[in-house]
C-alpha positions, 0 to 999 in steps of 0.5 A: 500499500505504501509503494502504491501511495508513493507511485500516486505521488510521483505520478501527480508530480510527473503529470504536473511537470509535463502538463504545467497547469491543469484543472482538477477535472483534467487531472482526474481524466488523466488519472483514469486514463493512466492505468494506475487508477484502474479507470476509477475517479480520483476523489478530491479529498484524496487529491488534497491528501496527496498534495500534503504528502507531496509537500512533506516527502518531496518538498514540492508545493502544488498550488492552485491559481484561482484566477486561471480557472482553478488550475493546479501547478507546481510552485517554483519547479526549479527547486525540483529540477535543481535537486538531482536526487528528487528529479531522478527519483521522480523520472525513474519512478514515473517510468516504473509506474508506466511499465507496471501498468502496461506489461507490453512495455516491459520488454521494450525498455532497457535499463543500464545495469549498475552491478555495484549497487545491488549488494551494499547500497542498502546497508550503506544508506541505512548506516547514513540515515542512522549515522553509524560507523561501518567496518568494511573489508575493501580491496582497491584496484592493484592491491594484493590483499583486502584490508578491514577498517572503519569509515563514517559514510557521508554520501553516495554517488554513482559515476559511470555505472559504479556506485561510490561511498564518500566516507570520513576515515577515523583512523587517518583523521585521528592520526592527522590531529595527533601529528598536527597535520591540517586539515585534520579530517580525511575523507576517502572515496570507496567503490562499492564493487571493491567491498567484500564485506560490511559490518555495522559497528553500532557506533554513532558518529557526528557529521562534520558541519564544515563538510560540503559535498559540492565543495568536496567535488568542486571542479571534478568530472567524476570521483577523483578529487584534487587539491589543485585549483580549478583551471580554465580549459578550452575545447574544440569540437568538430562538425556535428559533435558540438550538437551532442555537447550542447545537449549533454555537456561534458561538465556543468561548467561548459559554456559555448564561446564561438561557433562556425560551420566546421567547429565550435569552441567550449570553455570549462572551469574544472580540475584536469584529473584523470577522470577528465582525461578519460572523459576527453579520450572517450570522445575520440577524434571529435574534440581537441584540447586547445588550452592550457598548454600543460593539459594539451601536452598531457593529451599529446602524451596519451595520443603518443601512447595510444599510437604506439600500441597500434603501430606495433605488430600484433606478434610483439605484444606481451599477451596473446592467446 
């Protein structure tokens, strides 16, 4: 019943997001056609109860404009659009609603699988909700064996089909304070698919008030952070690839500078971490880094290494069948 109510709330938010302004009669008609209502009408009292619940759960306000024929609308929709989690939740659950009421669509919608979220996502989220210290067994890439240690889970982030948890390390934070190293608090990023075991220690921690997720990942293109300052980077996109970047920016700081029939200049303000270089390399020969020269030089090194791989004879390679 709770899941069904949640689906109703999401349906109402999604419907008003798409249609902008609707009378209650129009909402009722759409409800009957949606499949969730099984052809039955939506009682006005139930609708008002949904309004209140949506305000409490999603912090989304559904208001009524009496001067416009008593049409309902979402007040300040940018607040919903500006919250990535709420926006993703509404769009995902709205799609799930549609699939559930129409079995014909089940085999016609393909979702990208995120393997790392299936095992440890729930216990980490529960520990975050309760502010519980976790004991995790973790083996990073390139490490010969796993280690077990305690972490204070602060936030979850998904990047390139991998879930990550950002956590404060009590061990390294205490060590830094004992040695007088600034900053004292140490935060690490752990990939969930590298965790082999999780144990709830039942110990409670307090989140540091000065921790800011936005500031922690400021200028980053993924999960790799850096103490380096944010830099201005200019990218040249060739041909029609500029349209792809316009509709799906490489980074939130992307800004178009200049364009002609052959190419387009884009400006970014970010930290050129390894995540950034991977992102640029993934675009192939569609883009070129123009500025600064240091970043352009790094891209040149990547290109030289790749060229050396493809100019060697296959029989000279180390691993062969």
